[in-house]
C-alpha positions in Angstrom: 56.7 -72.9 -33.5 56.3 -73.1 -30.1 59.0 -70.8 -29.6 57.5 -68.0 -31.8 54.1 -68.2 -30.2 55.7 -67.7 -26.7 57.7 -64.9 -28.1 54.5 -63.1 -29.4 53.0 -63.6 -26.2 56.0 -62.4 -24.3 55.8 -58.9 -26.4 51.9 -58.8 -26.2 52.3 -58.9 -22.3 55.3 -56.3 -22.3 52.9 -54.0 -24.3 50.0 -54.5 -22.2 52.1 -53.5 -19.2 53.3 -50.4 -20.6 50.0 -49.3 -22.0 48.6 -50.0 -18.3 51.3 -47.9 -16.8 50.6 -45.1 -19.3 47.1 -45.3 -18.5 47.7 -45.0 -14.8 50.1 -42.1 -15.0 47.6 -40.2 -17.4 44.5 -40.8 -15.0 46.8 -39.4 -12.0 47.6 -36.4 -13.9 43.8 -35.7 -14.8 42.8 -36.2 -11.1 45.3 -33.4 -10.4 44.3 -31.0 -13.1 41.7 -28.4 -11.8 38.1 -28.9 -13.5 35.8 -25.9 -14.2 33.8 -26.9 -11.0 36.8 -26.8 -9.0 37.7 -23.3 -9.9 34.4 -22.2 -8.6 34.5 -23.9 -5.4 38.2 -23.6 -4.5 38.0 -20.1 -3.1 37.0 -20.7 0.7 35.1 -17.8 2.4 36.7 -16.4 5.6 35.4 -18.2 9.1 32.2 -16.3 10.1 31.6 -14.6 6.8 29.1 -16.9 5.6 26.9 -16.6 8.8 27.2 -13.2 8.7 26.2 -13.1 5.0 23.2 -15.1 6.0 21.7 -12.7 8.3 22.2 -9.4 6.6 18.9 -7.4 4.9 21.1 -6.6 2.0 21.4 -8.6 -1.2 25.1 -10.4 -0.9 27.3 -11.5 -3.7 31.0 -12.7 -3.3 33.1 -12.9 -6.5 36.4 -14.8 -7.2 39.2 -13.4 -8.9 37.6 -14.7 -12.1 34.3 -12.8 -11.6 32.9 -16.3 -10.8 30.1 -16.3 -8.0 31.1 -18.0 -4.7 28.3 -17.1 -2.9 24.8 -15.1 -3.6 22.0 -14.7 -1.4 18.4 -15.8 -2.3 17.6 -12.1 -2.5 20.7 -11.4 -4.9 18.9 -13.9 -7.4 15.4 -12.5 -6.6 16.6 -9.1 -7.9 18.2 -10.7 -11.0 21.6 -9.6 -10.0 23.2 -13.3 -10.5 22.3 -15.4 -13.7 24.1 -18.4 -14.7 27.0 -18.4 -12.1 27.7 -15.0 -13.1 27.2 -11.1 -11.8 24.5 -9.9 -14.4 24.8 -6.4 -13.8 27.8 -4.9 -15.8 28.3 -1.4 -13.7 28.6 -3.8 -10.4 30.7 -6.2 -12.2 32.9 -3.1 -13.1 33.2 -1.9 -9.8 33.9 -5.3 -8.4 37.1 -5.4 -10.8 38.1 -1.8 -9.7 38.0 -2.6 -6.1 40.0 -5.9 -6.7 42.5 -3.9 -8.3 43.2 -1.2 -5.9 41.6 -2.3 -2.8 39.4 0.5 -2.5 35.7 0.6 -1.2 33.2 1.9 -3.7 29.5 2.8 -3.5 27.0 4.0 -6.3 23.2 4.2 -6.7 21.6 2.5 -9.8 18.3 2.2 -11.4 17.8 -1.2 -12.8 15.2 -2.7 -14.9 12.6 -4.7 -13.1 12.4 -8.2 -14.4 9.2 -9.7 -15.9 7.6 -6.4 -16.3 7.3 -4.3 -19.8 6.1 -1.1 -18.3 9.7 0.3 -18.0 9.6 0.5 -14.2 12.8 0.5 -12.5 14.4 -0.7 -9.2 16.5 1.9 -7.4 19.3 0.2 -5.7 22.3 1.1 -3.7 25.6 -1.1 -4.5 28.6 -1.3 -2.2 31.9 -3.1 -3.1 34.4 -4.1 -0.9 37.6 -6.4 -0.8 37.0 -9.7 1.4 40.6 -11.2 1.9 43.2 -11.2 -0.6 41.2 -12.8 -3.5 37.7 -12.1 -3.1 35.3 -9.3 -3.5 32.0 -8.8 -1.6 29.2 -6.8 -3.2 26.2 -5.6 -0.9 23.0 -4.4 -2.9 20.2 -2.7 -1.1 16.5 -2.1 -2.6 15.9 1.6 -2.3 12.6 1.5 -4.4 10.1 1.6 -1.3 12.1 4.1 0.5 12.0 6.5 -2.9 8.3 5.9 -3.2 7.6 7.0 0.4 9.9 9.9 0.1 8.2 11.0 -2.9 4.9 10.6 -1.3 6.3 12.6 1.9 7.3 15.3 -0.7 4.2 15.2 -2.4 2.0 15.7 0.7 4.4 18.5 2.1 3.9 20.5 -1.3 -0.1 19.7 -1.1 -0.4 20.8 2.6 1.9 23.8 1.9 -0.4 25.0 -1.1 -3.8 24.1 0.6 -2.9 25.9 3.4 -1.5 29.0 1.5 -4.8 29.4 -0.5 -7.2 30.2 2.6 -4.5 32.1 4.5 -3.9 34.2 1.5 -7.6 34.9 1.0 -7.9 35.8 4.6 -4.9 38.3 4.2 -6.4 40.0 1.2 -10.0 40.2 2.8 -8.7 41.6 6.0 -6.9 44.4 3.7 -10.2 44.8 2.2 -12.1 45.2 5.5 -9.5 48.0 6.5 -10.0 49.8 3.2 -13.6 49.8 3.3 -13.9 50.8 6.9 -16.4 53.5 5.9 -18.6 51.1 3.9 -20.6 48.9 6.4 -22.2 46.8 3.7 -18.4 46.2 2.1 -17.3 45.3 5.4 -20.2 42.8 6.0 -19.5 41.3 2.9 -15.9 40.7 3.3 -16.1 39.6 6.8 -18.7 36.9 5.6 -16.1 35.7 3.0 -13.4 35.7 6.0 -15.5 33.2 7.7 -15.8 30.9 4.6 -12.2 31.2 4.4 -11.5 30.7 8.1 -14.1 27.8 8.1 -12.1 25.8 5.2 -9.0 26.4 6.9 -10.3 25.0 10.2 -11.6 21.9 8.3 -8.4 21.3 6.3 -6.3 21.5 9.7 -8.7 18.9 11.5 -8.7 16.6 8.5 -5.0 16.6 8.6 -5.2 15.9 12.0 -7.5 13.0 11.5 -5.4 11.7 8.8 -2.3 11.8 11.0 -4.4 9.9 13.9 -5.8 7.1 11.8 -2.5 6.4 10.1 -0.4 6.4 13.5 -3.1 4.7 16.1 -4.3 1.1 16.0 -8.2 1.3 15.8 -8.5 -2.3 17.4 -6.7 -1.4 20.8 -10.0 0.4 21.6 -12.3 -2.0 19.6 -15.8 -2.9 20.5 -19.0 -4.1 18.6 -20.3 -1.0 16.7 -23.9 -0.9 15.7 -24.2 -0.1 11.8 -27.7 1.2 12.5 -26.1 4.0 14.7 -23.3 4.7 12.5 -25.9 5.3 9.6 -28.1 7.6 11.7 -25.1 9.7 12.7 -24.1 10.0 9.4 -27.3 11.2 8.3 -27.6 13.7 11.1 -24.1 14.7 10.3 -25.1 16.1 6.4 -29.0 16.9 7.5 -28.5 20.5 6.9 -26.5 20.2 3.7 -29.0 18.0 2.2 -31.8 20.2 3.3 -30.6 23.2 1.6 -30.3 21.2 -1.7 -33.6 19.3 -1.2 -31.7 16.0 -1.3 -33.7 13.0 0.1 -31.4 10.7 2.1 -32.8 7.1 2.9 -31.5 4.2 5.1 -32.1 0.6 4.2 -30.9 -3.0 4.3 -30.5 -5.4 7.0 -31.0 -4.2 10.6 -29.3 -4.9 13.8 -25.7 -5.3 12.1 -22.5 -4.6 14.2 -19.3 -4.3 13.1 -16.0 -4.7 15.2 -13.8 -1.6 15.4 -13.1 2.0 16.8 -16.5 3.6 16.6 -15.2 7.3 16.4 -13.3 6.2 13.3 -15.8 4.4 11.5 -18.4 7.2 12.0 -15.9 9.5 10.6 -15.2 7.5 7.6 -19.1 6.6 6.9 -19.7 10.3 7.4 -17.2 11.1 5.0 -18.8 9.3 2.4 -22.4 10.4 3.0 -20.9 14.3 3.2 -19.3 13.6 -0.2 -22.4 12.0 -1.8 -24.6 15.1 -0.7 -22.1 17.4 -1.8 -21.5 16.3 -5.5 -25.4 15.4 -6.0 -27.6 17.8 -7.9 -30.4 19.1 -6.0 -33.9 17.2 -5.5 -31.9 13.8 -6.0 -31.6 11.0 -3.5 -28.6 9.5 -1.4 -29.1 6.0 -0.2 -27.4 4.1 2.6 -27.8 0.4 2.8 -26.2 -2.3 5.0 -26.1 -6.1 4.5 -24.4 -9.3 5.7 -22.1 -11.2 3.1 -20.4 -14.3 3.5 -16.6 -14.6 3.1 -13.9 -17.2 3.8 -12.4 -15.6 6.7 -16.0 -14.8 8.4 -18.9 -12.9 7.5 -18.4 -9.4 6.5 -20.6 -6.4 6.6 -21.1 -4.1 3.6 -22.3 -0.6 3.7 -23.1 1.0 0.7 -23.5 4.7 0.0 -25.3 5.4 -3.3 -25.8 8.9 -5.2 -27.2 10.2 -8.2 -24.4 12.9 -8.8 -22.0 13.9 -11.2 -20.1 10.5 -11.4 -16.6 9.6 -11.7 -14.3 8.6 -14.9 -12.4 5.8 -15.2 -9.2 7.5 -14.9 -10.0 9.5 -11.7 -11.3 6.4 -10.0 -7.7 5.1 -9.9 -6.8 8.1 -7.9 -9.8 9.3 -5.9 -8.3 7.8 -2.6 -4.8 9.6 -2.9 -4.6 12.4 -0.6 -5.5 15.9 -1.9 -6.7 14.4 -5.2 -10.0 16.1 -6.4 -11.9 15.0 -9.6 -13.4 18.5 -10.0 -11.1 21.0 -8.1 -13.6 23.9 -9.1 -16.7 22.0 -7.5 -14.5 21.1 -4.3 -13.4 24.8 -3.5 -17.1 25.6 -4.0 -18.2 22.9 -1.5 -15.2 23.2 0.6 -13.8 20.1 0.3 -10.1 19.5 1.1 -9.5 16.4 -0.8 -8.4 14.2 2.1 -11.9 12.9 3.1 -11.6 9.6 1.1 -7.9 9.0 1.9 -9.2 9.0 5.6 -11.9 6.4 4.4 -9.3 4.4 3.0 -7.0 4.3 5.9 -9.7 3.6 8.4 -11.1 0.8 6.7 -7.8 -0.9 5.9 -6.8 -0.5 9.6 -9.9 -2.5 10.4 -9.0 -5.2 8.1 -11.6 -4.3 5.5 -11.8 -2.5 2.1 -13.5 0.1 0.2 -14.6 0.1 -3.2 -16.3 2.2 -5.7 -18.5 2.0 -8.7 -19.1 5.0 -10.6 -20.2 6.2 -14.1 -20.2 9.8 -15.4 -23.7 11.4 -15.0 -25.1 8.1 -13.4 -23.9 8.5 -9.9 -21.7 6.6 -7.7 -21.6 3.8 -5.1 -19.1 3.4 -2.4 -19.0 0.5 -0.4 -17.3 -0.4 3.0 -16.8 -4.0 3.7 -16.0 -4.7 7.2 -15.7 -7.8 9.4 -18.7 -8.3 11.5 -18.4 -8.0 15.2 -18.8 -11.7 16.2 -16.1 -13.0 13.9 -13.8 -10.4 14.5 -14.2 -10.5 18.6 -13.7 -14.1 18.6 -10.0 -13.7 16.9 -9.4 -10.8 19.3 -11.1 -11.6 22.4 -8.4 -13.1 24.1 -5.9 -10.5 23.5 -7.9 -7.4 23.7 -11.1 -8.1 25.5 -11.0 -11.1 27.8 -14.0 -10.2 29.5 -16.5 -9.1 27.0 -19.7 -10.7 27.6 -21.3 -12.8 25.0 -24.5 -10.8 25.0 -22.7 -8.0 23.3 -22.1 -10.3 20.1 -25.5 -11.4 19.8 -27.4 -10.3 16.7 -31.0 -10.2 15.2 -31.0 -11.1 11.4 -33.7 -9.8 9.3 -34.6 -10.1 5.8 -32.6 -8.2 3.2 -36.0 -6.1 2.4 -36.2 -4.6 6.2 -35.4 -1.3 6.8 -33.3 0.4 9.4 -35.2 3.3 11.4 -33.6 6.5 11.0 -33.8 9.0 14.2 -36.7 10.9 12.7 -39.0 8.8 10.7 -40.8 12.0 9.4 -37.7 13.4 8.1 -36.6 10.9 5.7 -38.0 8.3 3.5 -37.6 4.8 4.5 -36.7 2.5 1.6 -35.4 -1.0 0.8 -31.6 -0.7 0.4 -30.3 0.8 -3.0 -28.7 -1.9 -5.1 -25.2 -2.1 -4.8 -23.6 -1.7 -8.1 -21.0 -3.9 -9.2 
C-alpha cells in the first residue's frame, strides 16, 4: 500500500516538473513574440530628426512600413490628419505608399473638409512626402488657407481699384473730347468743364483715400500717440462737414460728457470720426439731424470712451451690415456715385480703431437711420500701459480729466451754428 502511494507521488512530481518546464518555455516564446504595441514602437527615428520636426512650422507625420504613425506633431492632430494612430487622409496615405515603393518625393495641394463645421468650409493644404531612411516616410503638411484668403483679398482689391480708377479716368477722357467738339459753344464748354471738375475731384479723393488706407494699415499709430481731446475731434468733424450739412439743411449737434481724452494718433482719429460724420451727412435726407455724443464706459481692462454718430438716414439692411466695412463695398452704389463716395471710408475707420486697441460697431434699421459707435481706450489707462516704453517723460498733468454728468454738453466751435443737445441715445 505504501509502495503504491509512493509511486503515485513520484508520477505526480514528474508531471508537475514537465508542466512547469513547458510553461517556462511557452512564456519565453511569448516574451520574444512582437506585440501590437511593439510594432508601432520598433521603428526608431534617425538621430536629430525628432528635434528637427519639433521646430518645423509645418504639420509633420512619420509613417512606418505598415502605414502606422511613428510620430506626429500636435499641429497634425489639430488639422485632423491623424486619428486613432493612423493617417486619416486617403490621398496623403496613397502618396506615402507610392513614395515608399519608388523613393520619389511627391507634393500636392488638397482641399480638406474643416473639422467641427457644417458649413462646407475647406482647408487648403500643401502636402509633401519624402522617404526618411529605408523604412520610414515623412509627410509635411502646410496650411495654406490664410495665404489663399489674403491672396483673394489682394486680387479683389486690385480689381476694385482698377475699376474705380477707370470710371473717373474714362469720364475725363470722354468729357475732354466733348469739350474739343464743342469748342464753338461756350455754354457746352462750361458745362463739360464743370463735369470734368467733379470727376477730377472724385479721382483725387479716391487716390487720397487709397494713400490713407495704406498708411493706417502699415503705420503703428501708437508710436506717435498722445492724449487727444474728444471735444476737439468732434468739433473738427463738424467743421469738416459744415458746408455739406448746410446745403441740405441738416442740423449737427454735439453732446455727452465733456473733457474726455483718448490715447492715440490725433490725425488718424480725426480722419476716422470725420469719415463717420461725413457719411451720416451724405446719407441723410434734407432737414434731418446728425448727432455726435461721447461718454465714458467701464471695461475690465480700463475705462473706454464711446463716441456715437447717429443719423436719421436711409439705414442699412442686415445683409449689408455684415459687409459695410469691406473696402469698396457700397450699400447703394448709385447714391455713392452721387455723393462722391469711394467705398473706402469705413474700411479706414475700421483699421484706425483696431490699431488703437478699440472697435467700431453699428446699429441700423432701414428707414430709421444708423448709429456708428467708436470704442477707444481712455487716455489715462492707455497712457499708463505705454508710458514706460513710448512717453517716459510725459507730464501727469496731461492725463488729468474733469468728469461731468452725462447730461452736460460739449461746446461746438460756433454756438450759433449748431443746436446743442444732450447726447443722442446710443442704440443697441
